[in-house]
N, C-alpha and C positions, 0 to 999 in steps of 0.2 A: 593475541586477536589486536589487529590497530580499529579504533572507531572510529568512523568516519559521517559525521554531520554537517547536515548540511543548510541553509537555513536561509532564506529570501529576508527575514526581516534585518532592516539596516538602523541603525545608530541616528538616532536625530535630535540631536542634542537637548532632547529633554532628561535632566539628570531629574524628575518625581520617580518616584520610586512606582510602582504604580502593578497591580496583578494584575498577571498574563492570565488566561484560560486555556489551559491546553489539553483539547482531547489524546492524550493515546493511546494508538491502534495498532496492529501487526499487519504485515502483507506479506503473504508468498511472490516471490517472483520465480514463474513459469514459464522458459525463453523454450520457441521451438522453432528455427527455419528463421533467429536473428526477429521473432516476432514477439507479443510476449500476450500470455495468456489474461483477458480484461472480463468482467459484467457487471450489470446495468441490471440494477433493482427496477422492481417496478414505481415508479410514482417518478421516479427519476429521471436527468437531468446529462449525466456526465453519465460515462465508463470509468471502473473503478479498479483498481488493482484490491485483487481477492485480498478477505480478512476480515478483520473488524476488532474491536474495546475487548478487551481481557475482563473476566470477574474478576470479584474480588478474589484475593489470596492466588488467583492464576501467573504459572512461571508463564514464559514467550513461550515459550517450546507448548506448553496444554493451550495458552489460547487458541495457537496459531492452528494449532493440530482442529482442536473443536471447533470453531470458525467454519475451516474449508470442507472439513466433513459435513455442515451445515448447511453450507453453501454449494458446494459442488457434490455432495456425494462419494468422494475418495478420501484416501486416508493418507498421509505423509505420512511418511519414514523418520520418526526423530533421531535416528542416531544417522541419517545426513544433513539435519537441517546446518545451512550456512551461511553462516551474518552477513548479507550484502552493505548493511549502513542504516544510520536513524536520518530520516528527513523531514524538514520542519518547516511551515507554508502555514497561509493562510484558510480556515477550514470553510471547503465551499458552504453555501448556503445558509450561511453563520454570523450571526452581529462580524464587525471587522474587532480586527483583535481579537479573535477567539481562535487559536490556533490549531494545529493536526501537527500532533509528532509523528509518526511511521520509522516504525523500526520493520525493516524486511529482512528476511530469509532466503533462501531456497530449499529445493530438499524433491528426494523424487519422491515417488505417492505410487499408490498398487488403486486399482481398480478404472473404469467409465467417464468423467469427467461426465456429465448430468445437472445439470442446472438443478437448482431445491426453490420449492413453491415462492421463494420470494425475490429469486431472481430471475427475470425477464427474458433475457440472453446474455449468453456468453460468448466472447469473440476473440480470435489475435489482430491485436493490433501493430501499426509499425510509428515509429518517430514522428511518419505526418499526420498522423492522426490524431498530434498534440490539442486541435483544435474540441479532441470527444472527452478531456477529460479534467481532472480536476486538479488546481492549482500543485498539491505537493508530489500530484502525480506526473506532472511535470519535469520537477526535477528530478522522479527518479528516471523517467524517461533521458531526461539528458546527460545523470549520469553513465546508464545506461550505453548510450546512444556515444557515449566520450569515449568506453572501456571497448567499444565495437561489437557490443551484444546485440544490439535492436538500430534495424538498419530501417 
């Protein structure tokens, strides 16, 4: 499997070693009719691709399946998970320099998509909705658009 890494950071001729904080997250890419499933949590001003942070000791698959069940009340089938890529950008609503690393998978699910108590809204977004999403999700939208998966 080829790893795809996308990073919005550039080298600014600063050769001092600085400790960078990285928020490690997983995301589930669910596409239908060239739109992508997105969620907005209560109190947030942006839509996010569903997923979340791993708990200690969890694999990518375990964390992603748990997070999607918690957020959307569906079960992602582990045997159908397909690695899409890893994307990194400035974390939304965090101090400058705090980055989010989003490891993305697609996969089939069973059940009916239904927002949990933490999710205010489920919405299918298009590429033209990039103004409604976080920086790391913009990279993912760009990647999907370039690969003719998102209109």
